[in-house]
C-alpha positions in Angstrom: 0.0 0.0 0.0 2.9 2.3 0.7 4.2 1.9 -2.9 0.6 2.4 -4.3 0.4 5.7 -2.3 3.8 6.9 -3.5 2.6 5.9 -7.1 -0.5 7.6 -6.7 0.9 10.9 -5.3 3.6 11.0 -8.0 1.1 11.7 -10.8 -1.0 14.4 -9.2 1.5 17.4 -10.4 1.3 15.9 -13.7 -2.5 15.9 -13.7 -2.7 19.8 -12.3 -0.4 20.6 -15.3 -2.8 18.8 -17.8 -6.0 20.4 -16.2 -4.4 23.8 -16.7 -2.7 23.1 -20.1 -5.6 24.0 -22.5 -5.7 27.6 -21.4 -2.1 28.1 -20.5 -0.9 26.9 -23.8 -3.4 29.2 -25.7 -3.9 33.0 -26.3 -6.4 32.9 -23.4 -3.5 32.7 -20.9 -3.2 36.5 -21.3 -6.5 37.0 -19.8 -6.7 33.9 -17.4 -3.1 33.9 -16.0 -4.1 35.1 -12.5 -7.2 32.7 -12.3 -5.1 29.8 -13.4 -2.4 30.4 -10.8 -5.1 30.7 -8.3 -6.5 27.5 -9.4 -3.3 25.6 -9.2 -2.8 26.8 -5.6 -6.5 25.7 -5.0 -5.9 22.1 -6.2 -2.5 21.8 -4.4 -3.9 23.1 -1.1 -7.0 21.1 -0.9 -6.6 17.8 -2.9 -3.5 15.7 -2.1 -3.2 16.3 1.8 -5.6 13.7 3.2 -5.7 10.1 3.7 -6.5 9.4 0.1 -8.4 6.1 1.0 -11.0 6.7 -1.8 -8.7 7.2 -4.4 -6.5 4.4 -3.4 -9.4 2.1 -2.9 -10.4 2.7 -6.5 -6.9 1.8 -7.9 -6.7 -1.3 -5.6 -10.3 -2.4 -6.8 -9.3 -2.0 -10.5 -6.3 -4.2 -9.9 -8.3 -6.7 -7.9 -11.0 -6.9 -10.6 -8.3 -7.3 -13.5 -6.6 -10.1 -11.4 -9.9 -11.9 -10.9 -9.9 -12.4 -14.7 -6.2 -13.2 -14.8 -5.5 -9.9 -16.3 -2.8 -7.4 -15.3 -3.4 -3.8 -15.9 -1.6 -2.4 -19.0 0.4 0.9 -18.6 -2.6 2.7 -20.1 -5.2 1.2 -17.8 -2.9 1.7 -14.8 -2.6 5.3 -15.5 -6.5 5.6 -16.2 -7.2 3.8 -12.7 -4.8 6.3 -11.0 -6.3 9.2 -12.8 -10.0 7.9 -11.8 -8.6 7.6 -8.2 -7.7 11.3 -8.2 -11.3 12.2 -9.9 -12.7 10.7 -6.6 -10.2 12.7 -4.6 -11.1 15.8 -6.5 -14.9 15.3 -5.7 -13.9 14.7 -2.0 -11.9 18.0 -2.0 -14.9 20.0 -3.7 -17.3 18.7 -1.0 -14.9 19.4 1.8 -14.1 23.1 0.7 -17.7 23.8 0.4 -18.7 21.9 3.5 -16.1 23.7 5.7 -17.6 27.1 4.8 -21.1 25.8 5.6 -20.1 24.3 8.9 -17.7 27.3 9.8 -15.0 24.7 10.5 -11.6 25.7 11.5 -9.0 23.1 10.6 -9.1 20.5 7.9 -6.3 17.9 7.4 -4.0 19.4 9.9 -4.1 23.0 8.3 -6.6 25.9 8.2 -9.6 25.2 6.2 -9.2 26.9 2.7 -11.8 29.7 3.4 -9.7 30.5 6.5 -6.6 31.2 4.5 -5.7 34.8 4.2 -7.2 36.4 1.1 -9.5 33.4 0.3 -12.8 33.8 2.5 -15.8 33.2 0.7 -14.1 33.0 -2.6 -13.6 29.4 -1.7 -17.2 28.8 -2.7 -16.1 29.5 -6.3 -13.0 27.6 -5.9 -15.1 24.5 -4.8 -16.9 24.8 -8.1 -13.4 25.0 -10.0 -12.2 21.7 -8.3 -15.4 19.9 -9.2 -14.9 21.1 -12.9 -11.5 19.5 -13.2 -13.0 16.1 -12.8 -14.9 16.3 -16.0 -11.9 17.6 -17.7 -9.9 14.7 -16.8 -12.7 12.2 -17.8 -12.8 13.7 -21.2 -9.0 13.4 -21.5 -8.6 9.9 -20.4 -12.0 8.2 -21.2 -13.3 10.3 -24.1 -12.8 7.5 -26.5 -13.6 4.6 -24.0 -16.9 2.6 -23.9 -16.9 3.4 -20.1 -17.0 7.1 -20.7 -20.8 7.7 -20.5 -21.1 5.3 -17.6 -18.4 7.2 -15.7 -20.0 10.5 -16.5 -23.3 9.5 -15.3 -21.8 7.8 -12.2 -20.0 11.0 -11.0 -23.1 13.1 -11.9 -25.5 10.9 -10.1 -23.2 10.4 -6.9 -22.7 14.3 -6.8 -26.4 14.7 -7.0 -26.9 12.2 -4.1 -24.2 13.6 -1.9 -25.7 17.1 -2.4 -29.2 15.9 -1.3 -27.5 14.3 1.8 -25.9 17.8 2.5 -29.4 19.4 2.2 -31.1 16.8 4.6 -28.2 17.4 7.0 -28.6 21.4 6.8 -32.2 21.1 7.1 -32.3 18.8 10.0 -29.7 20.9 12.0 -29.6 24.4 10.9 -27.0 26.5 12.7 -29.4 29.3 13.5 -32.3 27.1 14.9 -32.0 24.2 17.4 -34.9 21.6 17.3 -33.6 18.1 18.5 -37.2 16.8 17.8 -36.0 16.7 14.1 -33.3 14.1 15.2 -34.1 10.5 14.7 -32.3 7.3 13.8 -34.1 7.2 10.3 -33.3 10.7 9.6 -29.5 10.1 10.7 -29.4 6.9 8.4 -30.9 8.9 5.4 -28.2 11.7 5.8 -25.5 9.2 6.1 -26.5 7.1 3.1 -26.8 10.1 0.8 -24.0 12.5 2.2 -21.4 9.8 2.8 -22.0 6.3 1.6 -22.5 6.8 -1.8 -19.5 8.8 -2.9 -17.1 7.4 -0.2 -17.7 3.7 -0.8 -19.8 2.9 -3.7 -18.2 5.4 -6.2 -14.6 4.2 -6.2 -15.6 0.5 -6.6 -18.3 1.4 -9.2 -15.9 3.5 -11.2 -13.3 0.8 -11.3 -16.0 -1.7 -12.3 -17.1 0.4 -15.2 -13.6 1.0 -16.4 -13.1 -2.8 -16.5 -16.3 -3.4 -18.3 -18.4 -4.5 -15.2 -21.6 -2.7 -16.3 -24.3 -5.3 -15.2 -26.8 -3.6 -12.9 -26.9 -6.8 -10.8 -23.1 -6.6 -10.0 -23.5 -2.9 -9.2 -26.5 -3.7 -6.9 -24.5 -6.5 -5.0 -21.7 -4.0 -4.6 -24.1 -1.4 -3.0 -25.6 -4.1 -0.7 -22.1 -4.2 1.2 -20.7 -0.9 0.4 -23.7 1.4 1.6 -23.8 -0.2 5.0 -20.1 0.1 5.3 -20.6 3.8 4.5 -22.8 4.2 7.5 -20.2 2.3 9.6 -17.5 4.9 8.4 -19.7 7.8 9.2 -20.6 6.7 12.7 -16.8 6.2 13.3 -16.4 9.8 12.1 -19.0 11.1 14.5 -17.3 9.1 17.2 -13.9 10.5 16.5 -15.4 14.2 16.1 -16.0 13.8 19.9 -13.5 11.3 21.2 -10.6 11.4 18.6 -7.3 13.1 19.2 -7.1 16.3 16.9 -3.5 15.6 16.6 -4.2 12.4 15.0 -7.5 13.2 13.3 -6.1 16.5 11.8 -9.3 18.4 12.7 -11.1 19.9 15.7 -14.4 18.4 16.3 -17.4 20.8 16.2 -20.3 18.5 15.9 -21.8 19.5 19.2 -21.6 23.3 18.7 -22.5 22.9 15.2 -26.0 21.3 16.0 -25.1 18.1 14.0 -27.4 15.3 13.8 -24.6 13.0 14.9 -24.7 9.3 15.8 -23.8 10.3 19.4 -26.7 12.7 19.9 -29.2 10.4 18.3 -28.1 7.6 20.7 -28.2 10.0 23.6 -31.9 11.1 22.6 -32.9 7.4 22.8 -31.4 6.9 26.4 -31.8 10.1 28.2 -34.0 10.7 31.2 -36.4 13.6 31.3 -33.8 15.6 33.3 -31.0 14.7 31.0 -33.1 15.5 27.9 -33.5 19.1 29.3 -29.8 19.5 29.8 -29.3 18.1 26.3 -31.8 20.6 24.7 -30.3 23.6 26.8 -26.8 23.0 25.8 -26.6 21.1 22.4 -25.7 23.4 19.5 -24.4 26.2 21.7 -20.7 27.3 20.9 -19.7 28.0 24.5 -16.9 25.7 26.2 -19.0 25.3 29.3 -22.0 24.0 27.3 -19.9 21.9 25.1 -18.4 20.4 28.2 -21.7 19.7 29.7 -22.7 17.7 26.6 -19.4 15.7 26.5 -20.0 14.8 30.4 -23.6 13.9 29.4 -22.2 11.5 26.6 -19.9 10.0 29.2 -22.7 9.5 31.8 -24.8 7.6 29.0 -21.5 5.4 28.3 -21.7 6.3 24.5 -18.0 5.5 24.1 -18.7 1.9 25.4 -21.8 1.7 23.2 -19.7 2.6 20.1 -17.1 -0.1 20.8 -19.9 -2.6 21.0 -21.5 -1.3 17.7 -18.1 -1.6 15.9 -17.4 -5.0 16.9 -21.0 -6.0 15.9 -20.8 -4.3 12.5 -17.5 -5.6 11.6 -18.6 -9.3 12.1 -21.9 -8.4 10.2 -20.0 -6.9 7.2 -17.5 -9.8 7.2 -20.3 -12.3 6.9 -21.9 -10.4 4.1 -18.8 -10.3 2.2 -18.3 -14.0 2.5 -21.9 -14.6 1.3 -21.7 -12.7 -2.1 -20.1 -14.2 -5.2 -20.5 -11.2 -7.7 -17.3 -9.6 -7.1 -13.8 -10.5 -5.7 -14.2 -10.6 -1.9 -10.7 -8.8 -1.5 -12.3 -5.5 -2.9 -14.7 -5.3 0.1 -12.1 -6.9 2.5 -9.6 -4.2 1.8 -12.3 -1.5 2.7 -13.2 -3.1 5.9 -9.8 -3.7 7.3 -8.9 0.1 6.7 -11.9 1.0 8.7 -11.7 -1.4 11.8 -10.6 0.3 14.7 -9.3 3.4 12.7 -8.4 6.5 14.8 -8.4 9.2 12.1 
């Protein structure tokens, strides 16, 4: 995996050059030079600094799918897989830049959120659009003459739409200027997670690899979803747990779900377990950006033993997903196993 990561990172500067080349190598550069220089900075600041799990999973999935057919990816196919992996990472960067503005987050990946960088501010909204546009430039460049091209275009468009719907659900359920915990429920939480996280973080990397290698049968894609979407829910529950209980020095971000009034797994579990007195405390303090109130919510979570509850959930979910992987035969089990092993007991 270390070798794959190095190979993956090595091509990113080349892709940035290719993305900007049409304008930089034309007469348009005299008009767009400042914008193109800014765009280069946007891409380099926001795209390669994360864990890269989604992009690496796509490349690994492509290689596993090829190996299942006793095929080794050609140099061209390997490059295409790496590029597709970066398309997923660019989509992630697009979402994160926009999400940090909406959530008023402070840090991302161990550095200030892009909109917090001097001179950026709300220009970050347009920068997120620029990042998204690069995906379709790369797809055209590397897959324009491929039978997979239309499938990949439709996949990225559909998954983007699903994720944006999930973000809408999240914002509608927990607006920053209004606190109403009666909107929070297990069902609403699952809906937010499915649309905001699971499709793009888990189904997209595998589905893109499948389309690239000719796996276009709807039944195969449904079989993949049946495992990958629950895995996405597991991942988001981990994220919610780490937002409260993770070490910022390890996670690279300061958790803000409590003060941001997020419909997180922890608060939904708390609402299912509180006494009337504890519910009053929760309603009076959740979603308020004051240290004392945040501390009161953390103490309540501790009283309700939510950290222990999460540990029990994680062990149960891991066993369930292992069984699901073993029972399916549509795709090589190693594709799902790679995802699961990276998730189990992660701390960032």
